[in-house]
N, C-alpha and C positions, 0 to 999 in steps of 0.2 A: 549756406550752398557755397561748396569751393570754387575757386575760380575754373578749375577744370570743367566742373558740371555746368558752371554759367556758360562758357565756351560752348560746351556740347549742345546746350539748350539754345542758344542763339544761331549755332550753325543748322541746327535742325529745323528751326522756325525759318531761315533764309532758305533752306531747301525746299520746305514745304510752300514757301511763296512763289520759288521759281517754277515749281511743278504746277502750281495752281494757273501761273501766267502762260505756261506752255500749253496747258488743257485747254483753258478758256479763251485763248489768244484769238478764236474766229469770232467771239462776240464782244471782245473788250473795245474794239474801236471808237464806238460812239461815247462810251464812258472815260475812257482816255483823252479823246478829244474835249469832251466837257470839262473834264478837270484841267487841261491844258488852258482852255479859255478861261476857267475861273480864276485860277493863278495868275494870268496874264492881266487880268481885269481888276483883281482884288484892290490894288493901290488905288484907282480910281473910285471905288465904291467906298473904301476908308476915306478918302477925302470928302466925299459927300456926306457920309455919316458924320464926320468931323465938324462939317458944317452944318448940322442940324437935322438931318433927314433921317428917316427911319430906315433900318437896314434893307427890308423887303422893298421899300420906295427907291432907295438907290440902287439896288440890284437890278429891279425893273427898268429903270430909266438907262442905266449903263448898258444892259442887254439890248435893249431897244435901240440906242445909238449904235452899237457895234452892228448890229443887224441891219440897221439903214445904210451905214457905210459899206458893208459888205453887199448888199443890194445894188447901191449904186456903182459901186466898181463893176459888178456885172453888166448892169445896164449900159454903162458907158463902152466897155470892152467889147460887149456882143458884135455891135454894128462895125467896130474896127476890125475886129476878127473876120468877120465876114468880108469885108474889104480885102484884107489881107490874102483870103482863101481865093478871090478872083484873080489876084496877082498871081498867085501860085498856078492857077489853071492857065494863065498867059505864058507864065514860065515852063511848064511842061513840055510843049512841043519843042522848044529849044534844046532841053536835056534830051529829048527822044530824038532830035536830028544828031546832037553831039555823039550819041550812043552809036546811031546807024552809019555816020560819016568818019567818026575818028576811032571810038572806043572798039566797034566790032572789027573793022580791017586792022587796027594795031594787034588784037588778041588773035586774029587768023595769022598775021605774019608771025607771031610768037610761037603758036602752036605749030605753024609748019616746020620751025628750026627743030622739034622735039622728035626722039627716036621714035620708031612706030610702038615698041615697048611701053615707053613713058606715056605715050598718047592713051594708049589702051587702060592703064592704071590709073591716068587722071580721069578718064572717062568713068570708070568704075567708081572712083572715089566721088566725083560729082553727082553720080546716079545715087549712091548711098546717102549723101548729105541731102539731097533733094528728096528722097523717101523719108529721111528722118525729119526734115522740117515740115513736109506734108503731114505727117503723122502728129509732129507737136502740135501744129494748129488745129488739125481735127479733135485732138484730145482736149485743148481748151475750149473749142467751140461745143464739144459734148458736154464738158463740165458746166459751161454757161447756160446752155439750153436745158440740161436735165435738173441742175442743182438751183439756178437763178440766183447764184451767191450774188453777181454784181448788182443786180437789181434790189436784192434785200440790204446790201451794204449801203447803198445810197439812199434808200428809204429810212434805215435806222440811224444814219448821220443826220440825216435831214430833220426826222422827227425827234429821236430820243437826246441828240446833242444838246440842243437847246434846254430841254427840261433838266438834264442832268448838270448843264452849267449854272442854271438859275439856283436849284436847291444847293450845290456846292458854295456857289458864291454867297448865298444868304445866310448858310450855317458855317463858314470857313473859320471865323473866330472861334465858335463853339467845338468846331471840329478839332482846331489845333491845341485848345485848353483841354479838351477830352484826352486826346493824344498825350500831353504833357503829364497829366495825371496818372496815366498808365506806366510812365518810366519808372524803373527802379531807383529808390531814394538815394541808394548809395552813390549812383553814377549820374544821378540827373543834371548836375552843372556840366559835367563834361559832354553828355550828350546834347544837351540844349546848345552849348557852344559850338559844337560840330554841325548841329542842325542849321544855327544861324549863319555859318560859314557857308555852307551848300547852299541856302537861300540867296546869299550875297553873291555867290559864283554863278549860280544859274540865272538868276536874275540879271545879273551884269552881262552875261554871255548873251542870254536870247534876246533881251531888248537891245543890246548894243548890235548883236548881229542881224536882227532882224530890220534896224535902222540902216545898217550898211546895204543889205539885201534890196531895200527900198531905194536907196539913193543910187546904186548902181543899175538896178532895172530901169529906173526913169532916164539916167543918163543914157545907157546904150540902147533904149527904145526912142528917146529923142533924137539922139545923134545919128542912128542908122536910117530913122525916117527923113531926118533931114539932107542926108546925103542920096535920099530916094532909093534905098535898096528894098527890093520886094520882100515882103514877110518881115522887116525890120524891126514892127513893133512885137511881133510874137518871139521873136528870135531875142530882141532886147530884152524883153520881161521874162522870157526863160531864163536867160543868162542870169539877170539879177537874183531871180527866184532860186536856182541852183547853186548861187554863191553862198548859201547856208553851209554848204559842203565845201571846204577849203579847196580852191583853185578849179573845181569841177566846173562851176559857171563859167568862167571866162574861157576854158578850154572847149566846152561845148557851143558856147556863142562863137568863140572864134572860128572854130573849125565850120559851123554852120552858114555864118554870114559870110566867111571868104568863099566857101563852095558855091553860095547863091551869086556872089558878086563875079565869080569867074564865069558863069553862065550869062549874066544880065549885062555886063559892061564890055564894050569893045575895048576900052583903054585899061593897060595894067595899073594906071594911075589910080583909077578908083578903086581896083583891089587893094592897092596899097593903103589907101585912106582908110577902108573898111577894117583892115587889119591893124592900123593906127590907133582906131578908136578902142579896140579892145587892150592894146598893150598900154595906151595912156590909162585907160580905166583900171587895168591890173597894177600899174604903177601908183595911182591914187588911192586904190583899195589897201595896198600894202605899206604905203608911206604915210598916208594922212587918214583914211576912214576908220582903218581897224586899229592902230594905235590910239586913236583918239577917242572912238567911241567903244571899242571893246577893252583894248590895253592888254597888258601881261598879267594884270593884277587877278584877272579871274581864273588863272591857274589851268585853263584847258587849252593844251598844245593843239594845233591844227592836225597833226598826224593822229593825236589820240581822238579827237572828235571824228576823223575819217573811219579809224578801226570801229569805234562805237556805232556809228551809223549802219555800216556793212556788216557788222557782227548783229546788230538788232533787227537789221531786214532779213539776214539769212535765218535767224532763229525764230522770229515772232511776226514777219512781214512787215506791213504798213504800221502796226500795233508797236513793233519793235523799234522803228524809225522815230515814232514819237518819243517811246520812252529812252531812247538811247543817250540824248545829252544830258537828262537826269540823271540816269543811272552813271553816264561818265562823271558827272560833277561830284556824286556820292562817292564814287571810287576814289576820285583825285582828292577829296577832301580827307577821307579816311587813309589813304597812303600817305598824304602829308603828315598826318595826326601819329600814326604808326613810326613814320622815319623820325619824328621829333622824339618820341617816347624811347626807340632805339638808340639815338645818338646821345640821349640823356642817361641810357642804362649802362650797367657794368659790362653788359655784352659787348659794346661799342668801347668804352673807355678802359676795359678790363680792370684789375686790380694790382697796386703795387706800382712801384717807380715806371716801369715799362709801360703799363697802361694807362697812365696819367695823361690827361689832354693838356697841352700847353695853354 
């Protein structure tokens, strides 16, 4: 088979794979989640197998431990979140009073300065926006009530994901060996080298970034709770979780916590303290945590990660978000490989004295 026909063959296969993902995106969530869990836990199972346990027993023990940890987190967080919800209920009257005494009079004074024609256009635009918003909410509620997708997704994730994770984790080594046996013999060493590079990139980024998110979430939650901020636990944990998307976690946490602090505290000093917590956290993340735990060796630039997450979510929903980082890692590794091939080829170096590289 000529190189041109091989290229057409692999491009056709890639196109069929993307089309299948797009068609089946509504049912892929528990399977993608199960694969992600299996990939994350496989090193632990390998260590237990090396210690002498059977693969199925090691898989069972690791998944049980993982499930117990998740259950413990839920049991510990639910009472704390309920307490935070009570604090929010206490804060709402202050927000309503601020809107009634400050925001509404300010808006009325601002609108009084507008010409009558601009006022009518503003009323019309507000009415159209309200109508569109109500229609959108009604459509969402209609979809939920008639199709029941939300309930189905929750049930499928809770029931199917553990089963998929178990079988994927138990048969992980056999599946990898089978896939290796299907590789074309002529290009097998090169493909395996790039696959190992993808694995190193993905493992380094995901595990390192997960540690960064955990450390930031615990720091923000503890610091905001210590200063007495209402909903500090929820805001801090949310900011840490969203830190998987570069800069988004800190921005969301900063805006949310400062907004709550403005209504809660009488002194601007406490508002500055809350803002300083996130400024300090962002500085520690950028100068200590990310360089040490993730580092530049993984080859995934923050801008590339943000683009991948947004593009994946836009194309395939939550499944696309789960697949975004692995796909970004694959594309990054392949791009660097193709760039090395190009720099070593005559297309870059040219031929003759003028094209010879120093």
